[in-house]
DRENVEXTOR-639847 format. One record per atom (N, C-alpha, C): residue number from 1; residue in three letters; atom name; x, y, z. Coordinates in steps of 0.1 Angstrom, whole numbers. Example, Ala and Ser with C-alpha at 12.3 -4.5 7.8 and 13.67 -1.06 7.14 Angstrom:
BEGIN
- 1 | ALA | N | 132 | -57 | 78
- 1 | ALA | CA | 123 | -45 | 78
- 1 | ALA | C | 132 | -33 | 78
- 2 | SER | N | 128 | -22 | 71
- 2 | SER | CA | 137 | -11 | 71
- 2 | SER | C | 129 | 0 | 79
//
This chain:
BEGIN
- 1 | MET | N | 165 | 85 | 204
- 1 | MET | CA | 159 | 70 | 202
- 1 | MET | C | 168 | 62 | 196
- 2 | THR | N | 178 | 67 | 188
- 2 | THR | CA | 190 | 58 | 182
- 2 | THR | C | 184 | 45 | 176
- 3 | GLY | N | 174 | 48 | 165
- 3 | GLY | CA | 171 | 35 | 159
- 3 | GLY | C | 164 | 27 | 166
- 4 | GLY | N | 156 | 33 | 173
- 4 | GLY | CA | 144 | 25 | 183
- 4 | GLY | C | 133 | 20 | 174
- 5 | LEU | N | 122 | 15 | 178
- 5 | LEU | CA | 109 | 11 | 171
- 5 | LEU | C | 101 | 22 | 168
- 6 | TRP | N | 95 | 22 | 158
- 6 | TRP | CA | 84 | 30 | 154
- 6 | TRP | C | 72 | 25 | 147
- 7 | ARG | N | 60 | 29 | 151
- 7 | ARG | CA | 48 | 22 | 147
- 7 | ARG | C | 41 | 33 | 139
- 8 | VAL | N | 34 | 28 | 129
- 8 | VAL | CA | 25 | 37 | 121
- 8 | VAL | C | 10 | 33 | 124
- 9 | PRO | N | -1 | 42 | 124
- 9 | PRO | CA | -14 | 40 | 126
- 9 | PRO | C | -19 | 26 | 118
- 10 | GLU | N | -30 | 21 | 124
- 10 | GLU | CA | -35 | 10 | 116
- 10 | GLU | C | -42 | 16 | 103
- 11 | ARG | N | -49 | 27 | 107
- 11 | ARG | CA | -57 | 33 | 95
- 11 | ARG | C | -52 | 48 | 96
- 12 | GLY | N | -55 | 56 | 85
- 12 | GLY | CA | -50 | 69 | 84
- 12 | GLY | C | -51 | 75 | 70
- 13 | THR | N | -45 | 87 | 68
- 13 | THR | CA | -44 | 92 | 55
- 13 | THR | C | -37 | 84 | 46
- 14 | LYS | N | -42 | 82 | 33
- 14 | LYS | CA | -35 | 74 | 22
- 14 | LYS | C | -28 | 86 | 15
- 15 | LEU | N | -15 | 84 | 15
- 15 | LEU | CA | -6 | 93 | 8
- 15 | LEU | C | -8 | 93 | -7
- 16 | PRO | N | -9 | 103 | -13
- 16 | PRO | CA | -13 | 105 | -28
- 16 | PRO | C | -3 | 96 | -38
- 17 | ASN | N | 8 | 94 | -34
- 17 | ASN | CA | 18 | 86 | -42
- 17 | ASN | C | 27 | 79 | -34
- 18 | LEU | N | 34 | 69 | -40
- 18 | LEU | CA | 44 | 60 | -35
- 18 | LEU | C | 57 | 69 | -31
- 19 | SER | N | 61 | 77 | -37
- 19 | SER | CA | 74 | 87 | -36
- 19 | SER | C | 72 | 95 | -23
- 20 | LEU | N | 60 | 99 | -23
- 20 | LEU | CA | 58 | 109 | -11
- 20 | LEU | C | 58 | 99 | 2
- 21 | ASN | N | 50 | 87 | 1
- 21 | ASN | CA | 50 | 78 | 12
- 21 | ASN | C | 64 | 75 | 17
- 22 | LEU | N | 73 | 71 | 7
- 22 | LEU | CA | 86 | 65 | 11
- 22 | LEU | C | 94 | 78 | 16
- 23 | TYR | N | 92 | 90 | 10
- 23 | TYR | CA | 99 | 103 | 15
- 23 | TYR | C | 95 | 105 | 30
- 24 | ILE | N | 82 | 104 | 33
- 24 | ILE | CA | 78 | 107 | 47
- 24 | ILE | C | 84 | 95 | 57
- 25 | ARG | N | 83 | 83 | 53
- 25 | ARG | CA | 88 | 73 | 60
- 25 | ARG | C | 104 | 76 | 63
- 26 | SER | N | 111 | 80 | 52
- 26 | SER | CA | 126 | 81 | 55
- 26 | SER | C | 127 | 92 | 65
- 27 | LYS | N | 119 | 104 | 66
- 27 | LYS | CA | 122 | 114 | 75
- 27 | LYS | C | 119 | 109 | 89
- 28 | ILE | N | 108 | 100 | 90
- 28 | ILE | CA | 103 | 95 | 103
- 28 | ILE | C | 116 | 87 | 107
- 29 | ARG | N | 122 | 77 | 100
- 29 | ARG | CA | 133 | 69 | 104
- 29 | ARG | C | 147 | 77 | 106
- 30 | GLN | N | 148 | 90 | 99
- 30 | GLN | CA | 159 | 99 | 103
- 30 | GLN | C | 157 | 104 | 116
- 31 | TYR | N | 145 | 108 | 119
- 31 | TYR | CA | 142 | 114 | 132
- 31 | TYR | C | 143 | 103 | 142
- 32 | ASP | N | 140 | 92 | 141
- 32 | ASP | CA | 140 | 81 | 151
- 32 | ASP | C | 154 | 77 | 153
- 33 | ALA | N | 164 | 78 | 144
- 33 | ALA | CA | 178 | 75 | 145
- 33 | ALA | C | 186 | 85 | 151
- 34 | ASN | N | 183 | 99 | 147
- 34 | ASN | CA | 189 | 110 | 152
- 34 | ASN | C | 182 | 124 | 155
- 35 | PRO | N | 174 | 124 | 165
- 35 | PRO | CA | 163 | 133 | 168
- 35 | PRO | C | 170 | 149 | 166
- 36 | ALA | N | 182 | 150 | 168
- 36 | ALA | CA | 188 | 164 | 166
- 36 | ALA | C | 188 | 168 | 151
- 37 | SER | N | 188 | 158 | 143
- 37 | SER | CA | 189 | 163 | 128
- 37 | SER | C | 176 | 168 | 124
- 38 | LEU | N | 165 | 167 | 130
- 38 | LEU | CA | 153 | 173 | 126
- 38 | LEU | C | 148 | 181 | 135
- 39 | ALA | N | 154 | 184 | 147
- 39 | ALA | CA | 150 | 192 | 159
- 39 | ALA | C | 143 | 203 | 155
- 40 | ASN | N | 147 | 212 | 143
- 40 | ASN | CA | 139 | 224 | 141
- 40 | ASN | C | 126 | 222 | 134
- 41 | ASN | N | 123 | 209 | 130
- 41 | ASN | CA | 110 | 207 | 124
- 41 | ASN | C | 100 | 198 | 134
- 42 | VAL | N | 105 | 199 | 148
- 42 | VAL | CA | 96 | 190 | 158
- 42 | VAL | C | 93 | 200 | 167
- 43 | LYS | N | 79 | 199 | 171
- 43 | LYS | CA | 73 | 210 | 181
- 43 | LYS | C | 64 | 202 | 190
- 44 | LYS | N | 65 | 204 | 202
- 44 | LYS | CA | 55 | 198 | 212
- 44 | LYS | C | 43 | 204 | 210
- 45 | LEU | N | 31 | 196 | 210
- 45 | LEU | CA | 18 | 204 | 208
- 45 | LEU | C | 13 | 209 | 221
- 46 | GLN | N | 8 | 220 | 221
- 46 | GLN | CA | 1 | 226 | 231
- 46 | GLN | C | -13 | 222 | 235
- 47 | GLY | N | -16 | 218 | 247
- 47 | GLY | CA | -28 | 214 | 251
- 47 | GLY | C | -30 | 197 | 249
- 48 | TRP | N | -19 | 191 | 246
- 48 | TRP | CA | -18 | 178 | 242
- 48 | TRP | C | -8 | 171 | 252
- 49 | GLU | N | -10 | 160 | 257
- 49 | GLU | CA | -1 | 156 | 265
- 49 | GLU | C | 10 | 144 | 258
- 50 | ASP | N | 23 | 149 | 259
- 50 | ASP | CA | 34 | 141 | 253
- 50 | ASP | C | 32 | 139 | 237
- 51 | GLU | N | 24 | 148 | 231
- 51 | GLU | CA | 23 | 145 | 215
- 51 | GLU | C | 32 | 158 | 208
- 52 | TYR | N | 37 | 153 | 199
- 52 | TYR | CA | 46 | 161 | 191
- 52 | TYR | C | 43 | 161 | 176
- 53 | ARG | N | 47 | 172 | 169
- 53 | ARG | CA | 43 | 174 | 155
- 53 | ARG | C | 58 | 174 | 147
- 54 | LEU | N | 58 | 167 | 136
- 54 | LEU | CA | 70 | 167 | 129
- 54 | LEU | C | 68 | 173 | 115
- 55 | ARG | N | 73 | 183 | 111
- 55 | ARG | CA | 69 | 190 | 98
- 55 | ARG | C | 78 | 186 | 87
- 56 | ILE | N | 71 | 179 | 77
- 56 | ILE | CA | 76 | 173 | 65
- 56 | ILE | C | 71 | 181 | 52
- 57 | GLY | N | 76 | 195 | 48
- 57 | GLY | CA | 71 | 201 | 37
- 57 | GLY | C | 55 | 205 | 40
- 58 | ASP | N | 46 | 200 | 32
- 58 | ASP | CA | 34 | 205 | 35
- 58 | ASP | C | 26 | 194 | 44
- 59 | TRP | N | 32 | 183 | 48
- 59 | TRP | CA | 25 | 173 | 57
- 59 | TRP | C | 32 | 175 | 69
- 60 | ARG | N | 21 | 168 | 79
- 60 | ARG | CA | 25 | 168 | 94
- 60 | ARG | C | 24 | 155 | 100
- 61 | VAL | N | 33 | 150 | 108
- 61 | VAL | CA | 32 | 138 | 115
- 61 | VAL | C | 31 | 140 | 129
- 62 | ILE | N | 19 | 137 | 134
- 62 | ILE | CA | 18 | 135 | 148
- 62 | ILE | C | 21 | 123 | 156
- 63 | PHE | N | 31 | 124 | 164
- 63 | PHE | CA | 34 | 112 | 172
- 63 | PHE | C | 37 | 113 | 188
- 64 | THR | N | 40 | 103 | 194
- 64 | THR | CA | 44 | 103 | 209
- 64 | THR | C | 55 | 97 | 208
- 65 | GLN | N | 64 | 99 | 219
- 65 | GLN | CA | 77 | 91 | 220
- 65 | GLN | C | 79 | 88 | 235
- 66 | ASP | N | 83 | 77 | 237
- 66 | ASP | CA | 87 | 73 | 253
- 66 | ASP | C | 102 | 69 | 254
- 67 | GLY | N | 111 | 73 | 244
- 67 | GLY | CA | 124 | 71 | 246
- 67 | GLY | C | 129 | 57 | 240
- 68 | VAL | N | 119 | 49 | 237
- 68 | VAL | CA | 122 | 36 | 229
- 68 | VAL | C | 113 | 35 | 218
- 69 | VAL | N | 100 | 38 | 219
- 69 | VAL | CA | 90 | 37 | 208
- 69 | VAL | C | 86 | 51 | 203
- 70 | LEU | N | 87 | 53 | 191
- 70 | LEU | CA | 83 | 64 | 185
- 70 | LEU | C | 69 | 60 | 178
- 71 | ASN | N | 59 | 64 | 184
- 71 | ASN | CA | 43 | 60 | 179
- 71 | ASN | C | 36 | 69 | 170
- 72 | VAL | N | 36 | 67 | 156
- 72 | VAL | CA | 31 | 77 | 147
- 72 | VAL | C | 16 | 76 | 149
- 73 | LEU | N | 7 | 86 | 153
- 73 | LEU | CA | -6 | 85 | 156
- 73 | LEU | C | -13 | 91 | 142
- 74 | LYS | N | -6 | 101 | 135
- 74 | LYS | CA | -15 | 105 | 124
- 74 | LYS | C | -5 | 112 | 113
- 75 | VAL | N | -8 | 110 | 101
- 75 | VAL | CA | -1 | 116 | 90
- 75 | VAL | C | -11 | 125 | 82
- 76 | SER | N | -9 | 138 | 80
- 76 | SER | CA | -20 | 145 | 75
- 76 | SER | C | -15 | 157 | 67
- 77 | PRO | N | -23 | 163 | 58
- 77 | PRO | CA | -18 | 175 | 51
- 77 | PRO | C | -18 | 188 | 61
- 78 | ARG | N | -9 | 196 | 58
- 78 | ARG | CA | -9 | 208 | 67
- 78 | ARG | C | -21 | 213 | 67
- 79 | GLY | N | -25 | 219 | 80
- 79 | GLY | CA | -38 | 225 | 82
- 79 | GLY | C | -49 | 217 | 89
- 80 | SER | N | -49 | 204 | 85
- 80 | SER | CA | -58 | 195 | 91
- 80 | SER | C | -51 | 183 | 101
- 81 | ALA | N | -39 | 187 | 104
- 81 | ALA | CA | -31 | 175 | 111
- 81 | ALA | C | -35 | 176 | 126
- 82 | CYS | N | -37 | 188 | 130
- 82 | CYS | CA | -42 | 190 | 148
- 82 | CYS | C | -55 | 187 | 149
- 83 | GLU | N | -65 | 186 | 141
- 83 | GLU | CA | -78 | 185 | 141
- 83 | GLU | C | -82 | 170 | 145
- 84 | ASP | N | -91 | 169 | 153
- 84 | ASP | CA | -95 | 156 | 158
- 84 | ASP | C | -109 | 153 | 154
//
């Protein structure tokens, strides 16, 4: 994507503290700028169409990507990220 756009959900999980929020946002930006840098932490979700999971410690970021825009659908703790 090389520095494309990325969007966060209007509503979602409130992260417990500012430093965690900034850390997760920095990892999303890092993946957006250079997907190969976090390739071992990204997995396409089975049973979902074009949705991926980015693993950041005990947190999971569910997102879609179309080559230009990385659309963050959900940020959740491990274990509850893929539940709907």
